[in-house]
C-alpha positions as CSV (number, residue, x, y, z in Angstrom):
1,M,9.1,17.3,4.1
2,G,8.2,14.2,2.1
3,K,6.9,13.9,-1.4
4,L,4.0,12.0,-2.9
5,F,4.3,11.3,-6.6
6,Y,0.9,10.6,-8.2
7,G,0.5,8.9,-11.6
8,S,2.6,10.2,-14.4
9,D,2.7,13.8,-13.0
10,P,6.4,14.7,-12.5
11,Q,5.5,17.4,-10.0
12,P,5.4,15.8,-6.5
13,I,3.0,16.9,-3.7
14,D,4.9,18.0,-0.6
15,I,3.6,16.4,2.6
16,D,5.0,16.2,6.1
17,D,7.1,13.0,6.5
18,R,5.0,11.7,9.4
19,L,1.7,12.4,7.6
20,L,3.1,10.7,4.5
21,Q,3.8,7.6,6.6
22,Y,0.2,7.5,7.7
23,L,-1.0,8.0,4.1
24,Q,1.3,5.2,2.8
25,V,-0.2,2.7,5.3
26,V,-3.8,3.7,4.5
27,L,-3.4,3.9,0.8
28,S,-1.4,0.7,0.5
29,T,-4.0,-1.2,2.6
30,K,-6.9,0.1,0.5
31,L,-5.1,-0.5,-2.8
32,R,-4.1,-4.0,-1.8
33,R,-7.8,-4.7,-1.4
34,S,-8.5,-3.1,-4.9
35,E,-10.6,-0.4,-3.2
36,S,-10.8,3.0,-4.9
37,F,-11.4,6.2,-3.0
38,T,-10.7,9.9,-2.9
39,I,-8.2,11.8,-0.7
40,T,-8.8,15.5,-0.1
41,W,-6.5,17.8,1.8
42,T,-6.6,21.5,2.6
43,D,-3.5,23.6,3.0
44,T,-3.9,27.4,3.0
45,D,-0.2,27.8,2.7
46,A,0.0,25.9,-0.6
47,A,-0.6,27.3,-4.1
48,H,-4.0,25.4,-4.2
49,S,-5.8,25.5,-0.9
50,R,-7.8,22.3,-1.5
51,T,-6.7,19.3,-3.6
52,T,-8.6,16.0,-4.3
53,L,-7.0,12.9,-5.8
54,W,-8.8,9.8,-7.1
55,I,-6.9,6.8,-5.7
56,Q,-7.2,3.5,-7.5
57,P,-5.0,0.5,-8.2
58,A,-4.1,1.5,-11.8
59,I,-2.6,4.8,-10.9
60,S,1.0,4.6,-9.6
61,L,2.1,6.2,-6.4
62,R,5.6,6.8,-5.0
63,F,6.4,7.9,-1.5
64,Q,9.7,9.8,-1.0
65,Y,10.8,10.8,2.5
66,S,13.4,13.3,3.7
67,S,14.1,11.3,6.8
68,A,15.8,7.9,6.5
69,E,14.1,6.6,9.7
70,S,10.4,5.8,10.0
71,E,8.5,7.0,13.1
72,R,6.1,5.1,15.3
73,L,2.6,5.8,14.2
74,S,-0.5,6.2,16.4
75,G,-2.8,3.2,15.9
76,G,-5.9,5.2,16.9
77,Y,-5.2,7.9,14.4
78,L,-4.4,5.3,11.7
79,R,-7.8,3.7,12.4
80,Q,-9.5,7.1,12.1
81,L,-7.9,7.7,8.7
82,A,-8.8,4.2,7.5
83,D,-12.4,4.7,8.6
84,Q,-12.6,8.0,6.8
85,A,-11.1,6.5,3.6
86,A,-13.9,4.0,3.7
87,M,-16.6,6.7,3.8
88,S,-18.3,8.0,0.6
89,S,-16.6,11.4,1.3
90,G,-13.2,9.8,1.2
91,L,-10.2,10.6,3.3
92,L,-10.1,14.3,4.4
93,L,-7.0,15.9,5.8
94,N,-6.2,19.4,6.9
95,A,-2.5,20.4,6.8
96,A,-3.0,22.8,9.7
97,T,-4.9,20.4,12.1
98,W,-3.8,16.8,11.4
99,R,-1.1,16.9,14.2
100,Q,-3.7,18.0,16.8
101,Q,-5.9,15.1,15.8
102,E,-3.0,12.7,16.0
103,D,-1.9,14.1,19.4
104,S,-5.4,13.6,20.8
105,H,-5.1,9.9,20.0
106,R,-1.7,9.8,21.7
107,V,-3.1,11.5,24.8
108,H,-5.9,8.8,25.0
109,L,-3.3,6.1,24.6
110,A,-1.0,7.6,27.4
111,A,-4.0,7.9,29.7
112,A,-5.0,4.3,29.2
113,A,-1.5,3.0,30.0
C-alpha cells in the first residue's frame, strides 16, 4: 500500500501502489502544464467514504511506495484517467472498481495483439 502526502498535511492518504503509479503520471503531467483540477475517490472501507482534493501546482505532493519496483502501466487506462482529469468533474476513482477498469484495457490490448 502506497501513500500520497498532500500539502502540509502530515497524515498520508493510503492508496494501492499500482493506482498510485497511475496517479503520479497523471498528476505530474497535469501539474507540469500548470493545470489545476480535482481528484475524487470513493472507498467504502476507509474512514471517509468519499474524498476530493484540489490539485494545483502550488500544493506539494509526495508519492511513497511500499514496493521498490515500478510496474508496467496500461496505456489505455492511463489515457482514460488523463481524459477524466481534463473534464470539469475532474478525476473520479473508485477504490473497489479501478482494477476492473484497468483490466478491461489490458484485455483489449491482449485481443489486439
